[in-house]
C-alpha positions as CSV (number, residue, x, y, z in Angstrom):
1,M,0.1,0.2,-0.1
2,S,1.1,3.5,-0.9
3,L,1.4,6.4,1.6
4,K,1.6,10.0,0.8
5,F,3.3,12.2,3.6
6,A,3.0,16.0,3.1
7,L,5.7,18.6,4.6
8,V,4.3,21.4,5.7
9,G,5.9,24.2,7.8
10,N,7.1,27.9,7.4
11,P,9.6,29.3,5.4
12,N,13.5,28.6,6.1
13,C,12.1,25.8,9.3
14,G,14.5,23.4,7.1
15,K,11.5,21.9,5.2
16,T,13.7,21.8,1.8
17,T,16.5,20.3,4.1
18,L,14.2,17.3,5.3
19,F,12.4,16.8,1.7
20,N,16.2,16.4,0.0
21,E,17.1,14.0,2.6
22,L,14.3,12.3,2.9
23,T,14.3,11.8,-1.3
24,G,17.6,12.3,-2.3
25,S,17.7,11.1,-5.9
26,N,14.5,9.7,-5.9
27,A,12.6,13.6,-6.2
28,Y,11.5,15.6,-9.1
29,V,10.4,18.9,-9.8
30,G,7.5,20.4,-11.3
31,N,4.5,22.9,-11.3
32,W,1.8,22.7,-9.1
33,P,-1.7,22.5,-11.4
34,G,-2.8,25.7,-13.0
35,V,-0.2,27.8,-11.4
36,T,3.8,28.4,-12.3
37,I,4.8,27.4,-8.3
38,E,7.4,24.8,-8.0
39,R,6.0,21.5,-6.8
40,K,8.2,18.6,-5.1
41,E,7.6,15.4,-4.6
42,G,9.6,12.2,-3.9
43,K,10.3,8.7,-2.7
44,Y,11.3,8.2,0.6
45,K,14.7,6.4,-0.1
46,N,15.7,4.3,2.9
47,Q,12.1,2.4,3.4
48,D,11.0,-0.9,1.5
49,Q,7.6,0.5,2.4
50,D,6.4,3.2,-1.2
51,I,6.2,6.6,0.6
52,N,5.8,9.5,-1.6
53,I,6.6,12.7,-0.1
54,I,5.4,16.3,-1.2
55,D,6.8,19.3,-0.1
56,L,4.2,21.6,0.0
57,P,5.7,25.5,-0.1
58,G,6.5,27.5,2.7
59,I,3.4,29.0,4.8
60,Y,3.3,30.8,7.6
61,S,-0.5,29.8,8.0
62,L,-3.4,28.1,6.5
63,S,-5.4,31.6,5.8
64,P,-5.9,32.5,2.3
65,Y,-3.8,35.5,1.5
66,T,-0.8,34.3,-0.9
67,P,-0.7,31.4,-3.7
68,E,1.2,29.4,-1.8
69,E,-1.1,29.2,1.3
70,I,-3.7,28.4,-1.1
71,I,-1.6,25.7,-3.1
72,A,-0.6,24.2,0.8
73,R,-4.1,24.3,2.5
74,N,-6.0,23.0,-0.8
75,Y,-3.9,20.2,-1.1
76,I,-4.2,19.2,2.3
77,M,-7.6,19.7,2.3
78,E,-8.6,18.1,-1.1
79,E,-5.6,15.4,-1.3
80,A,-6.1,13.7,2.3
81,P,-2.7,12.9,2.8
82,D,-1.8,9.6,5.2
83,A,-0.2,11.8,7.7
84,I,1.3,15.7,7.9
85,I,5.0,16.0,9.1
86,N,4.8,19.3,10.4
87,I,8.5,21.1,10.6
88,V,8.7,23.1,13.4
89,D,12.2,25.7,13.7
90,A,13.0,24.5,17.4
91,T,14.9,28.0,17.8
92,N,11.8,30.2,17.1
93,P,9.3,27.3,18.6
94,E,6.4,29.7,19.4
95,R,6.0,31.6,15.7
96,N,6.6,28.4,14.4
97,L,3.9,26.3,16.6
98,Y,1.1,28.8,15.1
99,L,0.7,27.1,12.1
100,T,0.8,24.1,13.9
101,T,-2.3,25.0,16.0
102,Q,-4.0,25.4,12.8
103,I,-3.2,22.1,11.4
104,L,-4.1,20.2,14.4
105,E,-7.8,21.1,13.9
106,T,-7.9,18.9,11.1
107,D,-8.4,15.4,11.4
108,Y,-5.3,13.9,10.0
109,P,-2.6,12.4,11.5
110,V,0.0,14.6,12.6
111,V,4.0,14.4,13.9
112,I,6.0,17.5,14.8
113,A,9.7,17.4,13.5
114,L,11.5,19.9,15.9
115,N,14.1,20.6,13.5
116,M,17.6,22.3,14.1
117,I,17.6,20.7,17.5
118,D,21.2,20.9,17.7
119,Q,21.4,24.2,17.4
120,V,19.0,24.7,20.6
121,E,21.4,21.9,22.4
122,K,24.4,24.0,21.3
123,S,22.8,27.1,22.9
124,G,21.8,25.1,26.2
125,D,18.3,25.1,25.8
126,K,17.1,22.5,26.9
127,V,13.4,21.1,25.2
128,N,10.6,19.2,27.4
129,L,10.0,16.5,24.3
130,E,7.4,14.4,26.2
131,A,5.3,17.5,28.1
132,L,5.4,19.3,24.7
133,S,3.9,16.4,22.6
134,E,1.4,15.8,25.4
135,V,0.5,19.5,25.3
136,L,0.0,19.2,21.6
137,G,-1.7,15.8,21.5
138,V,0.7,14.4,18.7
139,P,4.8,13.1,18.4
140,V,7.1,15.3,19.0
141,V,10.6,13.9,17.4
142,P,13.3,16.2,17.6
143,I,15.7,16.0,14.4
144,S,18.1,18.3,12.7
145,A,17.8,18.0,8.9
146,L,21.4,19.7,8.0
147,K,23.0,16.8,9.9
148,G,20.4,14.1,8.6
149,K,19.8,13.0,12.4
150,G,16.3,11.9,13.9
151,I,15.2,11.0,10.4
152,T,14.5,7.8,10.9
153,K,12.7,8.1,14.2
154,L,10.5,11.0,12.5
155,M,9.9,8.1,9.4
156,E,9.1,5.5,11.8
157,A,6.7,7.9,13.8
158,A,4.7,9.1,10.5
159,I,4.3,5.4,9.2
160,K,3.1,4.4,13.0
161,V,0.3,7.3,13.1
162,S,-0.3,7.2,9.4
163,G,-3.1,4.7,10.2
164,K,-4.9,6.0,13.2
165,R,-7.7,8.0,13.1
166,R,-7.4,11.3,15.1
167,Q,-9.7,14.5,15.9
168,G,-9.0,17.8,15.6
169,K,-7.9,19.3,18.6
170,N,-9.5,22.8,19.8
171,I,-6.6,24.7,21.7
172,F,-9.1,27.8,22.4
173,N,-9.5,28.2,26.3
174,H,-12.3,30.6,26.0
175,P,-16.0,29.5,26.9
176,D,-18.3,32.3,24.8
177,L,-15.7,31.6,22.0
178,N,-15.7,27.6,22.0
179,H,-19.9,27.9,22.7
180,S,-19.5,29.6,18.9
181,I,-17.3,27.0,17.6
182,A,-19.4,24.1,18.8
183,A,-22.6,25.8,17.6
184,I,-20.8,26.3,13.8
185,Q,-19.3,22.6,14.2
186,E,-22.9,21.2,14.4
187,V,-24.2,22.9,11.8
188,V,-20.7,21.3,9.6
189,L,-21.2,17.8,10.7
190,T,-25.0,17.8,9.2
191,S,-22.8,18.9,5.5
192,G,-21.4,15.7,5.9
193,I,-18.1,17.5,5.4
194,A,-14.5,15.9,6.6
195,H,-12.3,18.0,9.3
196,P,-15.3,19.5,11.0
197,L,-13.1,21.7,13.8
198,F,-11.2,23.6,11.3
199,Y,-14.3,24.4,9.0
200,A,-15.7,25.3,11.9
201,V,-13.0,28.1,13.2
202,K,-12.4,29.2,9.5
203,L,-16.5,30.0,9.1
204,L,-16.3,32.1,12.1
205,E,-13.8,34.0,10.4
206,S,-15.6,34.0,7.7
207,D,-12.9,32.4,5.4
208,P,-13.8,33.4,1.5
209,M,-12.4,30.3,0.6
210,V,-14.7,28.2,2.8
211,L,-17.7,30.0,2.8
212,G,-17.8,29.8,-1.1
213,K,-18.1,26.4,-1.0
214,N,-21.5,25.0,-2.6
215,S,-21.6,22.3,0.5
216,F,-22.3,25.8,3.4
217,A,-24.2,27.5,0.6
218,P,-27.2,26.3,2.9
219,F,-26.5,27.1,6.5
220,I,-24.9,30.5,5.4
221,K,-27.8,32.3,7.1
222,Q,-27.5,29.9,10.1
223,I,-23.6,30.9,10.6
224,K,-24.5,34.3,10.0
225,E,-26.6,34.1,13.1
226,I,-24.0,32.9,15.4
227,Q,-21.0,34.8,14.2
228,D,-23.6,38.0,15.1
229,K,-24.4,36.4,19.0
230,A,-20.6,35.8,19.2
231,A,-19.7,39.3,18.2
232,K,-21.8,41.1,20.9
233,A,-20.4,38.4,23.6
234,Y,-17.0,39.7,22.5
235,G,-17.9,43.2,21.5
236,S,-16.2,42.5,18.4
237,D,-16.9,41.0,14.3
238,D,-13.0,41.0,13.7
239,F,-12.9,36.8,14.6
240,E,-9.3,36.5,12.5
241,A,-7.8,38.8,15.3
242,I,-9.3,37.7,18.3
243,I,-8.6,33.4,16.8
244,A,-4.6,34.9,16.3
245,S,-4.7,36.6,20.0
246,L,-5.6,33.3,21.6
247,R,-3.6,31.2,19.5
248,Y,-0.8,32.7,20.3
249,D,-1.9,32.8,24.3
250,Y,-2.2,29.2,24.2
251,L,1.8,29.1,22.9
252,S,3.1,31.3,25.2
253,T,1.2,29.7,28.4
254,Y,1.5,25.8,27.6
255,C,4.1,25.8,25.0
256,T,7.1,28.4,25.2
257,P,7.3,27.4,29.0
258,L,8.5,24.0,28.1
259,I,12.0,25.2,26.1
260,K,14.1,26.0,29.0
261,K,16.6,28.7,28.3
262,D,20.3,28.6,29.9
263,R,20.8,32.2,29.7
264,E,18.5,35.0,30.8
265,D,16.1,36.9,29.5
266,G,16.8,39.9,26.6
267,A,20.4,37.9,26.7
268,L,21.9,38.2,22.9
269,S,22.0,34.7,21.0
270,T,25.3,33.8,18.8
271,S,23.0,34.7,15.6
272,D,22.2,38.1,17.3
273,K,25.8,39.1,18.0
274,I,26.9,38.2,14.7
275,D,24.2,40.6,13.2
276,R,25.1,43.5,15.1
277,V,27.4,43.7,12.9
278,L,26.7,42.4,9.5
279,T,23.3,44.0,9.4
280,H,24.7,47.1,11.0
281,R,22.9,50.3,9.8
282,I,25.8,51.5,8.5
283,F,28.3,48.8,7.7
284,G,25.7,46.4,6.9
285,I,25.7,47.3,3.0
286,P,29.5,47.6,2.6
287,L,30.1,44.0,4.5
288,F,27.5,42.6,2.2
289,L,29.4,43.9,-1.3
290,L,32.5,43.3,0.1
291,A,31.7,39.8,0.8
292,M,29.9,39.9,-3.3
293,L,33.1,40.9,-4.4
294,L,35.0,37.9,-2.6
295,V,33.0,36.0,-4.5
296,F,33.2,37.1,-8.0
297,H,37.5,37.3,-7.1
298,L,38.0,33.9,-6.1
299,T,35.7,32.7,-9.0
300,F,37.1,35.2,-11.7
301,A,40.6,36.0,-10.8
302,T,43.6,35.0,-12.5
303,N,46.1,36.1,-9.6
304,L,44.6,35.0,-6.4
305,F,44.5,37.7,-4.0
306,G,47.5,39.4,-6.5
307,L,49.4,36.5,-5.9
308,E,51.2,36.2,-9.3
309,G,50.8,33.0,-11.2
310,I,48.5,32.0,-8.8
311,P,45.0,31.9,-10.2
312,G,41.8,31.4,-8.1
313,P,39.9,28.3,-8.1
314,G,37.7,29.3,-10.5
315,V,40.0,30.0,-13.7
316,F,42.0,27.0,-12.3
317,L,39.1,24.6,-12.9
318,Q,38.6,26.4,-16.1
319,G,41.6,25.7,-17.5
320,L,41.2,21.9,-16.9
321,M,38.2,22.0,-18.7
322,K,40.1,24.0,-21.7
323,S,42.6,21.1,-21.9
324,L,40.1,18.5,-21.5
325,I,38.0,20.5,-24.9
326,S,41.8,20.9,-26.5
327,A,42.1,16.7,-26.3
328,I,38.7,16.1,-27.5
329,A,39.1,18.6,-30.3
330,S,42.2,17.0,-31.3
331,G,41.3,13.8,-31.2
332,L,38.0,14.3,-33.0
333,T,40.1,16.2,-35.8
334,F,42.9,13.4,-36.3
335,A,39.5,10.5,-37.0
336,L,38.3,12.8,-38.9
337,Q,41.0,13.5,-41.0
338,A,42.3,10.1,-40.7
339,G,38.6,8.8,-42.3
340,G,39.2,11.1,-45.5
341,A,36.5,13.1,-44.1
342,S,35.9,16.7,-46.1
343,P,36.9,20.1,-45.1
344,W,33.8,21.1,-44.6
345,L,32.6,18.4,-42.3
346,I,35.7,19.2,-40.5
347,A,34.9,22.8,-40.1
348,L,31.5,21.9,-39.0
349,V,32.7,19.6,-36.0
350,I,36.0,21.7,-35.0
351,D,34.9,25.2,-35.5
352,G,31.4,25.0,-35.2
353,I,30.3,22.3,-32.3
354,I,33.7,22.0,-30.7
355,G,34.3,26.1,-31.4
356,G,30.9,27.1,-30.5
357,V,29.8,24.5,-27.7
358,G,33.2,24.5,-26.6
359,A,34.1,27.9,-25.9
360,V,30.5,27.9,-23.1
361,A,31.5,24.4,-21.8
362,S,34.7,25.8,-20.8
363,F,33.1,28.1,-18.1
364,I,31.3,25.7,-16.7
365,P,33.6,25.0,-13.8
366,Q,33.7,28.9,-13.4
367,I,30.3,29.2,-12.9
368,G,29.5,26.1,-10.5
369,I,32.2,27.9,-8.5
370,M,30.6,31.1,-8.1
371,F,27.2,28.8,-7.4
372,L,28.6,27.1,-4.7
373,F,30.0,30.2,-2.9
374,L,26.3,32.3,-3.5
375,S,25.3,28.6,-1.9
376,I,27.2,29.3,1.2
377,M,25.7,32.4,1.1
378,E,21.8,31.1,0.8
379,D,22.7,28.0,3.3
380,S,24.4,29.9,5.9
381,G,21.7,32.4,6.4
382,Y,23.3,35.6,5.2
383,M,21.9,36.0,1.6
384,S,18.4,36.8,3.4
385,R,20.2,39.6,5.7
386,G,21.1,41.0,1.9
387,A,17.1,41.1,1.5
388,F,17.0,43.2,5.4
389,I,20.3,45.3,4.6
390,M,18.9,46.3,1.4
391,D,15.4,47.4,1.9
392,R,17.0,50.2,4.4
393,A,18.3,51.6,1.1
394,L,15.4,50.7,-1.2
395,R,13.2,51.9,0.3
396,K,14.9,55.5,0.6
397,F,14.3,55.4,-3.2
398,G,10.3,54.1,-3.3
399,L,11.1,50.4,-3.5
400,S,10.8,47.3,-0.9
401,G,13.4,44.6,0.4
402,K,10.5,42.7,-0.5
403,S,11.7,42.8,-4.2
404,F,15.0,41.9,-3.6
405,I,14.7,38.6,-2.7
406,P,13.2,37.8,-6.1
407,M,15.9,39.7,-7.9
408,I,18.5,37.5,-6.1
409,M,17.1,34.4,-6.9
410,G,17.5,36.1,-10.8
411,F,21.2,35.7,-10.5
412,G,20.5,32.1,-10.6
413,C,18.2,32.1,-13.5
414,G,15.7,34.9,-15.0
415,V,12.9,32.4,-15.3
416,T,13.3,31.9,-11.4
417,G,13.3,35.6,-10.0
418,I,10.4,36.0,-12.6
419,L,8.3,33.2,-10.8
420,A,9.3,34.4,-7.1
421,T,7.4,38.0,-7.8
422,R,4.5,36.1,-7.3
423,T,4.9,36.1,-3.4
424,L,4.7,40.5,-3.5
425,E,1.0,41.3,-2.4
426,C,1.4,44.8,-4.3
427,E,0.9,44.1,-8.1
428,K,2.7,47.5,-8.7
429,D,5.4,45.7,-6.4
430,R,4.9,42.4,-8.7
431,R,5.4,44.4,-12.0
432,I,8.1,46.5,-11.3
433,T,10.2,43.7,-9.6
434,A,9.8,41.4,-12.8
435,M,10.7,44.2,-15.2
436,L,13.9,45.1,-13.0
437,I,15.4,41.1,-11.9
438,P,16.7,40.3,-15.8
439,F,19.0,43.5,-14.7
440,M,20.4,40.7,-12.1
441,S,22.9,39.2,-14.0
442,C,22.0,35.3,-14.7
443,G,24.3,32.5,-14.6
444,A,24.0,32.4,-17.9
445,K,25.8,35.6,-18.8
446,A,28.8,35.1,-16.7
447,P,30.9,33.3,-19.6
448,I,30.4,37.0,-21.3
449,Y,32.0,38.6,-18.5
450,A,34.3,35.6,-18.0
451,L,35.7,35.9,-21.6
452,F,36.4,39.6,-21.7
453,A,37.8,39.9,-18.1
454,G,40.0,37.5,-18.5
455,V,41.3,38.6,-21.9
456,L,41.1,42.9,-21.4
457,F,41.0,42.8,-17.7
458,A,43.1,40.1,-16.6
459,D,44.8,41.7,-13.6
460,H,41.0,42.5,-12.1
461,A,39.1,40.1,-14.0
462,G,37.4,39.8,-10.4
463,L,36.9,43.2,-9.4
464,M,35.7,44.3,-13.5
465,T,33.1,41.1,-13.3
466,F,31.6,42.6,-9.9
467,S,31.2,46.0,-11.5
468,I,29.1,44.5,-14.3
469,Y,26.6,42.9,-11.3
470,L,26.7,46.4,-9.7
471,I,26.5,47.8,-12.8
472,G,22.9,45.4,-12.9
473,I,22.4,46.3,-9.4
474,I,22.3,50.2,-9.6
475,A,20.6,50.2,-13.2
476,A,17.5,48.7,-11.3
477,I,17.5,50.8,-8.5
478,I,17.5,53.9,-10.7
479,S,15.1,52.1,-13.1
480,G,12.7,51.3,-10.2
481,I,13.0,55.0,-9.0
482,I,11.8,56.5,-12.3
483,L,9.2,53.8,-13.1
484,K,8.2,54.4,-9.1
485,N,7.6,57.9,-9.8
486,T,5.5,57.5,-13.1
487,V,4.1,54.3,-14.3
488,F,3.7,52.7,-11.0
489,R,3.0,55.4,-8.6
490,G,1.8,54.5,-5.0
491,K,3.0,53.7,-1.6
492,V,6.1,51.5,-0.3
493,S,4.7,48.0,0.7
494,P,5.6,47.2,4.8
495,F,8.6,44.7,4.6
496,V,8.5,41.9,7.0
497,M,10.9,39.3,7.0
498,E,12.5,36.3,9.4
499,L,15.7,36.0,9.3
500,P,17.0,32.7,10.0
501,T,19.5,31.8,12.3
502,Y,23.2,31.2,11.3
503,H,24.3,28.0,10.7
504,F,27.3,26.0,9.1
505,P,26.6,24.6,5.4
506,Q,26.5,21.2,4.8
507,A,29.0,19.9,2.1
508,K,26.3,17.5,0.6
509,T,23.8,20.3,0.7
510,L,26.0,22.6,-1.2
511,L,26.7,20.5,-3.3
512,K,23.4,19.9,-4.3
513,H,21.9,23.6,-4.4
514,A,25.4,24.8,-6.6
515,W,24.4,21.8,-9.3
516,E,20.3,22.6,-8.9
517,K,21.5,26.1,-10.3
518,L,23.9,24.9,-12.5
519,K,22.1,22.4,-14.3
520,G,20.1,23.6,-16.3
521,F,23.1,25.4,-18.3
522,V,24.9,22.5,-18.4
523,V,21.6,20.5,-20.1
524,R,21.3,23.5,-22.6
525,A,25.2,23.8,-23.1
526,G,24.5,20.0,-24.6
527,T,21.1,20.1,-26.0
528,I,20.4,23.4,-27.4
529,L,23.6,25.1,-28.2
530,I,24.7,22.2,-30.3
531,L,22.0,22.9,-32.8
532,A,22.0,26.5,-32.2
533,T,25.8,26.2,-33.0
534,I,25.2,24.2,-36.2
535,V,22.6,26.5,-37.4
536,I,24.9,29.8,-37.2
537,W,27.9,27.8,-38.1
538,F,25.5,27.0,-41.3
539,L,24.6,30.7,-41.7
540,S,28.1,32.0,-41.4
541,N,30.0,29.9,-43.9
542,F,26.8,29.8,-47.0
543,G,25.8,33.2,-48.4
544,I,25.0,35.1,-51.5
545,D,27.7,35.9,-53.9
546,S,28.4,36.5,-57.6
547,G,27.9,33.0,-58.6
548,G,24.5,32.5,-56.0
549,F,23.8,31.3,-53.0
550,G,26.8,28.8,-51.9
551,M,29.6,28.8,-49.4
552,V,31.4,31.7,-49.0
553,D,34.3,32.9,-47.4
554,A,34.2,32.3,-43.8
555,N,32.2,34.3,-41.5
556,S,32.7,37.4,-44.1
557,Q,29.9,39.4,-44.7
558,K,28.0,38.2,-47.8
559,S,27.0,35.2,-45.1
560,V,23.3,35.4,-44.3
561,L,24.7,36.4,-40.8
562,G,26.4,39.0,-42.4
563,I,24.0,39.9,-44.2
564,I,21.5,40.4,-41.5
565,G,24.0,42.0,-39.4
566,S,25.0,44.6,-41.7
567,A,21.7,45.8,-42.2
568,I,21.4,47.2,-38.1
569,Q,24.8,47.2,-37.4
570,P,24.3,51.4,-38.2
571,L,22.0,50.8,-34.8
572,F,25.1,49.7,-32.6
573,V,27.6,52.0,-33.9
574,P,27.8,54.8,-31.4
575,L,27.8,51.9,-28.6
576,G,31.4,51.2,-29.8
577,F,31.4,47.5,-30.2
578,A,29.5,47.1,-33.8
579,A,32.1,49.5,-35.4
580,G,34.7,48.0,-38.5
581,D,34.1,45.1,-40.9
582,Q,33.6,42.9,-38.2
583,G,31.3,44.9,-36.1
584,W,28.2,43.0,-37.5
585,K,29.7,39.5,-35.6
586,A,29.1,41.2,-32.3
587,I,25.4,42.0,-33.1
588,I,24.8,38.7,-34.2
589,A,26.3,37.1,-31.0
590,I,23.6,39.5,-29.1
591,L,20.7,38.6,-31.4
592,T,21.8,34.3,-30.8
593,G,21.3,35.8,-27.0
594,L,17.9,35.4,-26.7
595,V,17.9,32.1,-27.1
596,G,20.3,31.5,-24.0
597,K,23.1,33.7,-23.5
598,E,25.2,31.3,-23.1
599,M,24.9,31.4,-26.9
600,V,26.7,35.0,-26.9
601,V,29.9,33.2,-26.3
602,S,29.0,30.0,-27.8
603,T,28.1,32.8,-31.5
604,M,31.4,34.8,-30.7
605,G,33.3,31.3,-31.0
606,V,31.7,29.8,-34.2
607,L,32.1,34.0,-35.7
608,Y,35.7,34.3,-34.5
609,S,37.3,31.5,-35.8
610,P,39.5,31.0,-38.8
611,G,37.1,28.7,-40.7
612,I,38.2,26.2,-43.3
613,N,40.0,28.5,-45.3
614,G,42.4,29.1,-42.5
615,N,43.7,24.9,-41.7
616,E,43.1,25.2,-38.3
617,Y,40.7,22.7,-37.4
618,A,41.0,22.7,-33.8
619,S,42.3,26.3,-33.5
620,D,39.8,27.6,-31.0
621,T,39.3,24.7,-28.9
622,T,41.3,26.2,-25.8
623,G,40.2,29.7,-26.9
624,T,43.4,31.4,-27.4
625,V,41.5,32.5,-31.3
626,L,38.7,33.9,-29.9
627,A,40.8,35.7,-27.0
628,S,43.1,37.3,-29.6
629,T,40.2,38.1,-31.2
630,V,38.6,39.5,-28.6
631,A,41.8,41.4,-27.9
632,G,42.2,42.7,-31.0
633,I,39.0,44.4,-32.3
634,F,37.1,45.1,-28.4
635,S,39.0,48.1,-26.8
636,P,38.0,48.1,-22.7
637,A,35.5,50.9,-23.4
638,A,33.8,48.6,-26.0
639,A,34.1,46.0,-24.7
640,L,32.3,47.0,-20.6
641,A,30.1,48.5,-23.0
642,F,29.2,45.4,-24.7
643,M,28.9,43.2,-21.8
644,A,26.9,46.0,-20.1
645,F,24.0,45.1,-23.4
646,N,23.8,42.3,-22.8
647,L,23.3,42.8,-19.0
648,L,20.3,44.9,-19.9
649,T,18.5,43.5,-22.8
650,I,16.0,41.6,-23.4
651,P,16.6,38.4,-21.4
652,C,16.4,34.6,-23.2
653,I,13.0,34.0,-24.5
654,S,12.0,31.8,-21.5
655,S,12.0,34.7,-19.5
656,V,10.2,36.8,-22.3
657,A,7.6,33.7,-22.2
658,V,7.5,34.1,-18.5
659,M,7.2,37.9,-18.4
660,R,4.4,37.3,-20.6
661,S,2.4,35.0,-18.8
662,E,2.8,37.0,-15.5
663,M,1.8,40.3,-17.0
664,N,-0.8,38.6,-18.8
665,S,-1.1,41.7,-20.9
666,N,0.5,42.3,-24.4
667,K,0.2,46.0,-24.3
668,W,2.6,45.6,-21.2
669,S,5.0,43.2,-22.8
670,I,5.4,45.2,-25.8
671,F,6.2,48.6,-23.0
672,I,8.6,46.2,-20.8
673,I,10.6,44.6,-24.2
674,A,10.8,48.3,-25.1
675,F,12.0,49.4,-21.8
676,W,14.8,47.0,-22.0
677,L,16.0,47.8,-25.2
678,I,16.3,51.4,-24.7
679,T,17.5,50.8,-20.8
680,S,20.5,48.9,-22.1
681,W,21.2,51.2,-25.3
682,V,21.6,54.4,-23.2
683,V,24.1,52.8,-20.1
684,S,25.8,51.1,-22.9
685,F,26.0,54.5,-25.1
686,L,27.1,56.3,-21.6
687,I,29.6,53.7,-20.3
688,Y,31.7,53.7,-24.1
689,Q,31.8,57.5,-24.3
690,V,32.8,58.2,-20.9
691,V,35.3,55.2,-20.5
692,T,36.6,56.2,-23.8
693,M,37.0,59.9,-22.5
694,M,39.5,58.8,-19.7
695,G,41.1,57.5,-22.3
696,F,40.3,53.7,-22.2
């Protein structure tokens, strides 16, 4: 018999870490039906019995305020899981147990996973587990999802209770309120609906999703009469606030005393002490920017901390990848020549496929290193502080720190960042944030910066790459100010965010998170890029000359791409990187970047290769020709303008499609695309002109 367990908990409670620990590689990710919010489901990896684990979105309550809360509640109430595993952050139990009091009102078997118990014990605090279990009426199992401790006992408890029936637990200690709940509960029972206590409380609160159920339609009048009587007894009809207050009273009276603190009231925890420095009102932002600069230095520096000849880990691993690609290309070249392959086929395979895909693949280690360091910042709890810190600065410009969270996700993938805007309550904030997310440089753009920074700014590659990312942030802030004072006028939304406790990330978790970010890049490099580079090679080597359509001089202006690029070249000449006979190549690279920003470097790897006329079939397997060509064609000013344009212009087609779906308006979609194009052109123009005047 197959069992179905639902994981329910607050954001940052360790729910996803527990899910990964339970399912390992037996998980798959999709979307919830009808929405684009991520759905995770997997098989419990250490049990012969067939157990499905469903990771519900992180929520603070079962009230229908956000899409995540609606999804979680609909699943719990309609999909009938065999048990609910409620993950509770043991370092902040009162806030986490608020959701627990709502879950306990259902009739489902429940197990409390008291997570981060190791941090509680480390701080000297103690939890009376037996008493807490008795008070809540369900098993309480201490675990550390990060370290994999207590997981087996947790699952044993969940399996044990899954076959047992329980009744919803009423935690309210108020006669008048309980009388009203009991009266509504009798009405619910006549409708034959399960979980009568849960629905009775929600009906008393006038929950719109429950009131809208057809099953309760015949009883609306009776329920309204009960509400009116209760309102007279209380002197208020705001039952949602009354019930919320009673939940916290229950927790502070019966649950909080069961956690004995080894430090005096008001004493600072270790995390609080660290936050006094890292979230300081003056030093917080400089320290955060310094941390980001360190990440880019370790990723892109050719001379680590100024030590000549000692590259950073990202550059070192990139060198190994280049050597591997070179060896593969040399072997293929020898095999093709020995097999009597025609020159055009050798050029297609080596200059086209290997030169194009290899130009991108060589940067995979660097991007992986960057994602690894960013995962360290996320898993340690520091990245959450980034949003808190930036809220102080952004609020002065009419923006909210809430917008910074999807923007941070945009550093991994623009699609993910845009979808994350659904967590913003205000429609104006959602739209403006979604517009600005492409300015946060996604991982697919990193090869562009790595190429130019490594060639033209080798001694300061990390600093230059960091500067490009900083340009994106500054452009987003300035654009946000303009949009907030013109198109999206309105008040700034309040910003409330939980800051998770600091902890040392687990190596296995870090590697998994880094791989999840890198996986899309690698998959595209092995699929879409191969097909795209073949098409680009063909269009750059075939065109129309005096003899009609056919093969032309490699990458000439007579090729199909040469004709297209030359036609729109005048629009880009003021930006510095499109001048001269080969300027059209940079434009074509930008256009192909619409497929995926990895294609920019891949296209350059094809277009700037010597081609079959050069008789250097494996010439650019290590990026030598591409690097030397870039150094010869692009000035530092032109290179910065080119990087800035790719940073700020229209993102990949996937991001545009998601944007269109989220905006649900052709008018807005056209406006946003025009906004991206104008912004990227203006910023690139200014950068080129200013840097040129400075003599670079």
